[in-house]
C-alpha positions, 0 to 999 in steps of 0.5 A, a space after each residue: 822219888 826219882 831213882 839215882 840210877 837210870 838204865 838209859 844212862 848206860 847207853 851214854 857210856 857205850 861210846 866210851 867203852 874203849 876208855 874203860 878197856 884202856 883204863 883196865 890195862 893201865 891199872 893192871 900194868 900199874 899194879 904189876 910194875 908197882 909190885 916188882 918195884 915194891 918187892 925189890 925196894 922192900 928186899 933192900 930195906 929188909 936186909 938193911 934193917 937186919 944188917 949187923 953194921 956197927 961202925 962205932 962198935 969200938 967206941 963201946 970199949 973202955 981202956 981195958 977192952 971191956 964193954 961199957 955198961 952205959 953212957 953215950 958212947 955205949 949207945 953210939 957203939 950199938 948204932 946201926 945207920 943202915 937199920 936207922 935209915 930203913 926204919 925211918 923210911 918205913 915209918 915216914 911212908 906208913 905214916 903219910 897218905 898215899 896221895 901226898 906221896 904221889 903228889 910229892 913224887 910227881 910235882 916235886 921229884 919228877 918236875 926236876 927230871 925230863 921224862 920222855 913224853 912217849 905214849 906206850 901202846 899208843 895211849 899211855 902217857 909215859 911221863 904220867 905213868 912212870 911217876 905213878 909207878 914210882 910213887 906206888 912202888 915206894 909206898 908198897 915197898 914200905 909195907 912189903 919190907 916187914 913181910 919180907 923181914 918176917 919171912 926171912 926170920 921165919 927160916 930156921 936158924 939151924 939151916 944157916 948154921 948148917 950152911 956155914 958148916 958146909 963153907 957157904 958165905 953169908 951171901 951164898 947162904 942168903 941166896 941159896 938157902 934163906 931167900 928161896 924158903 922165905 919167898 915161899 912163905 911170903 908169896 901169898 902176902 905178895 900176891 895179896 899186895 897185888 890185889 891191894 895195889 889194883 885198888 890203890 892205883 885209882 889215886 893216880 888219876 889225880 896226876 893224869 894217869 889213864 886208869 879206870 877212874 880216869 875213864 870215869 872222869 872222862 865219861 862224866 865230863 862228856 856225857 854228864 853222868 856220874 853214878 853209872 860210870 862209877 858202877 861200871 868202874 866198881 864192876 871192873 875192879 870187882 872182876 879184877 880183884 875177886 877172882 885174883 883173891 880166890 886164885 891166891 887163896 887156892 894156891 895158898 891152900 895147895 902150898 899148905 897141903 904140900 908142906 904137911 906131906 
């Protein structure tokens, strides 16, 4: 039986090594910008879900000023539009495939926007790169939202009470007391999201982003080999993800030791 891996086919890949280096750079940039966008979006969504906005609160009171025990008006008085919108967004994003979201953003939203056709670093097509980053960032934000919300809720409520007793406003308490401690708690999870996105970014080659899988496609079409380029791509993804995961685990252990002192 003929082997499906032929060593001589790797020599056919050598002339296209630059494509793989470029794809690696694009993949790292995709992951980096996606995490930044996803974190900012997730922070907004988490604060929306934790908000106490009740615009119809007054409808929950009867003529004597007492809270209604039940009925439509009582339910409406507890309605939080910000929390509803954030929850709906998270559930929709988490319940649909990433590739569908990428296609909707690229073929739907960005078909209405005139994105400059410039090339970053001479080879990254901005009109393809930007939709990929936005789509992955929106997807990542839905997952990071729950992580950030859990991190904020993990901060002892007694510290919030102490901040209020010192005269800090709710905004100051969130900025100076809660968020710094929450970020420390969720930093490993955010770093792990970076590793996940490195792998998930492979889907963006379907809209023309020049990532690692795009290099595989180019080699397949030019050299008429498929298994060997895929093995090279596998090795690159492993070299990106495995050391990063170990580095994250190392810093997580250091942070835990620091907390126990």
